[in-house]
N, C-alpha and C positions, 0 to 999 in steps of 0.2 A: 407513425407506422399504422397502417390500416388493419382492421381485424383480419382480413384475408392474409396480409403479410405476416401477422402474428402467428396464424395457424400454420402457414407454410414453414416459417422459421422453427416453430416448436416441433413440427413433425420431422423435419430434417435433423434437428438436434437429437430427438429421441431415437431416430434410426441409427445415428452415429453412436449413441450411447449403448444401444443394444448390440451393435456390431462389436464394440469394444468389450462389452461384457462377455460376448461369445468367445472372443480371442483370449480373454483372461480366465475363462472357465468359471465365471461368476453367474450364478443363477438368479440372484435378486440383489437389489440395493435397498438399504434401509437408511434414510436420511432424516436427521432432525434439523430444525431451523439453523441454517449455516450458509456460507457461500455456495456449496454444492447443492443444497436444498433450493436456493434461489435460481441457480443455473438451470434446474429442471422445472422451474415454474411453480415451486411451492408457494402457497399464498399465506397471507397474514392470518394468524390464529390456528393454523394447522400444527399438530404436534409432531407428525411424522409424514414422510413421503416414501412410499414403497414402489419400486420399479421392478417389474418382472417382464418376462417375454410377452405377456398378454395384456398387461394393464399398468397404468400409473395411477396410484390411489393416495389421496390424503386421508389420514386416519389418526385416531388416538390409540389404536391397538394394532400395532404392526405385526404382532406374532401370528395372528390368524391369517395374514395375507402372504406370508412367506411359504412357497411350495413345500410340502412335507418331504419331498424327495430332493430338496436342494442340498447340494454338496458343498458349495462355497457361497457365502453371502458377504457382500461388501457393506460395511457399516460406516457411518459418518465418524470421522476422527473426533468430533466434538460430543459424541454420545457419552453419557454417564454410565458408570459401572452398573447401577441398578437398572438402567434402561437396557443394557446388554443382557443382563440376567433375565430381564423381563421378556426377551424374545423367546426363551424356552425352546431353543432349537439345537439340534446336534450337529448342524453344519459347521464347517470351518469358517471362522470369521476373519475377514481380511479388510484392510482400509479401502473404503470406497474411492479414495483419492487416487489409488493405483489405476482405476478406470477413468475417472473424471478429470484428473489434473492435466493429462496430455490434451484433452479436448478443450479445456479452458485456457490453454496456453496462448492460442491465437484468437484474438478478438475479431469479431465481425465489425464492419464499418459503423453500424448503429451503436455498438458497444463503445467503440473509440469515441464517438460523438458524445455518448453519455458520460464517459470518463472526463472528456474535455469540459463538459458543463460542470462537473464536480470540481475540477481543478479551478475553473474560473470563479466558482463560488468561494472556494477556500482562499484564492488570491484576493477576492473582494473583501473578505474578512480582514486579512492582513493589511490591505490597503487602508481600511478604516482604522486599523490599529495605529498607523502612523499619526493619526490626528488626535489620539487620546493623550491625556496628561499623565506622563510617566514619572516625572520628578516627585520623589517622596512617597510614591505608592509602593506596595509590596508586590512581590512576584505573584503571590496567591490572589491578591485583589485584582491584578491585571488579568490573570488567568480566568477569573470569574467573569470579568467583562468580556473577554474574548469568547468564552463559551456562550454567553448570551447573544453576542453578535452572530456566532455560527448558527445557533438555533433560529435566529431571526432570518438568516439567509436561506432557510429551508433544510438545514442539515438534519437528517433523520437520526443520526447517532454520532456523537463526538467520540472517536476511538482513542485519540491521544491528543493532549494539548500541553505544550511545554512553554514555560517562560523562565528563562535563566538569566541572571544578571551577574556581572563582574566575574569573580573566580568560579562561580557556579556554571558558567558557560563551558568550563573545561570538564564537566561531568556529563558523559553521554546519556545517562539514564536519570538525570536530575528531575525531580518533581518540584513544582512551584512551592515555595515556602514563605517565611515571614521576612526574608531579606528585603531591605528597603532599596529601591532603585535610585541611584544618585548620579549627578553629572560626572562624566569621566568613565562611566561603566560601559563595558561591552554588553550587548543584549542579544540573546538568541531566542527567537519565537518560532514555534512550529505548530501546525494544526493538521491533524489527520481525521477525516470524517467520511461519512457516507451520505451521498445525495442521490435520491431516486435510485437507490439500490447499488450504486457504484461508488468506489472509494477513491480518494485522492489525498495526497499529502503535499503540503508546501511548507518549507522552512526558510526563514529570512534572518539576516544579520543586521544589527543596528549598532550605533554608538550613541550614547546619551550626552548631548551637548558637544563633546569632543571625544575622539577615539583615544584609547590608551596607547602608550608608546609601543610601537612595532605592530600594533594590531592590524592596521590597514595593510601593511606589507604581508602579513600572514594571511589575511582574508583574500588578497590578490592571488595567492597561491591556490586557494580553494577554488576561486573563479577559473584560474588557468586549468586546474584539474577537471573542472566541469566541461570546459570547452574541448579539452583533449578527449574526454570520454565521448562527447557527442561526435567528434570527428571519427571515432572508431566504430560507430554504429553503421556498419556496412555489411548487409547480408551477402553471403552466408558465413561470414567470419564467426568464430565462437563467441558466445556471450562473455567468456572470460576476458576477451580483448578489452572490453569496456572497463572492467575492474583494473586490468593491467595498465591501461592508459592513465587512470587516476593515480595508481601507485607510482608510476614512472615520474609523473610531474611532482608529486609530493616528496618522493625520495630525492629527486634532483634538487629540490629547494633546501634540503637540510632538515626538513620537518618529518622525515620518514618515520622515525620512531614514535611520532605523535599522531600518525594517521589513524583514522577510524578503521576498525577491523573489517567492516563491510562497506562496499561502495554503492549498494542498492539492492532492490528486490522487486519482484513483480507485483503489480497491483491490478485490480479489476473488481470483481464482486467481493473479494477479500482484500485486506490491506497488506497482506504478506503471502504471496503465492509465487508461482513460477513466472518468468525465469529467474534463477539465482545468478547474480552477476559473476560469481566465481566459478561457474560450471562451464563445461565444454559444449553445451547445446548450441547448435548453429543459430545465429540470429535469423529471424524470418519476419516478413511483413505480417503485422497483426499483433506482435508482442508489445506489451505495454509494461513499463517498469518505472519505479521511482529511483532516479539518479540522485545520490546523496553523499557526495564527497565531503569529508570533514577532517579537521585537525583539532586535537584537544591537548593543550599544553597544561599539565597538572598544576593546580594552585595559581594559575595565571589567567588564561582565557582560552576560549575555543571558538571555532566558527564552523557552521554546517549549513549548507544550502540543500534543499530538496525540491525536485521538480519531476513531474510525470512526463515521460517521453514515450512516444509510439515509434516503433520501427516500421518503416515503409520499404518498398522495393528499392528505393533510391537512397535511403539513409534515414536520419532521425527527424522526427517532428516533435518539437517541444509543445506540449499541450497547455500553453500559457505564455506569459511574457518572458519567463526565464529570470535568473537572478540579476539584480542591478548592481551597480557600484555601491560601495558602502553608503548606507543611508544614515544621516545624522539627525536625531530627534532634537527639537529645540524647546521642548517643554515636558 
């Protein structure tokens, strides 16, 4: 994108933000480094970004830049208590996300392209993972290797990285530990990170040497749920239809009580933003979300795939190759 295009884009975005501030009765925004901060062009090294009707300023002392007569001030949800007290203002404090979240919901084409690059980078890391030696290694050791590969790929920040083997794949929030990875194990690997400012997550399922009994059949249900969810991405249907499609497939398979609570969430400058797949917001071109159907059978095994999907005027666009058939690791 040329400097002229950058300037036009930033000007249009700022005009939209100020219009939204006016509608919400917000006189100023005070943001610390966060997705909202980056959305408005906050640079590296700045402590705060203050947006008023007249100016956008990066500063280490936001208190002096908030208008004295401000009645409502939108503050970054990630601000610390001491930072809020440091503003020393009498205005009503409200979440800045009330102003900015609706504007961030629909991504512009250049943003979708940036998210796609992030997805392909994450996919590249997991593609390299298939070539690593897994037999006899621990979850933690493999997580360390994957983190190094992610950073080598240009990842600015690894936001979440999970390696779960065997019965640990049935734990949705499992963190890599000292469990040794053995032949016959199910294996779940996921990477969520930020590349060039934008976030992506990819999760893939493997079997080590050979899949456990019934695992491949269960994984096929997760893949079917993924396909059904994609088929439901048809604007202006409600976003909830996507989650409902996942639930219908998993419920119909008999695994309903083992389904993950959430089928996905929005991604962009942040790893967890709108749209929420359980809400009634209409699907619209420009929405991007991580579709993540999963089944977790306690003390046995689990399977979860995660892919970033963009909603277009005609349906879904998976920003990557999508989940493959069960992959068997041979070493």
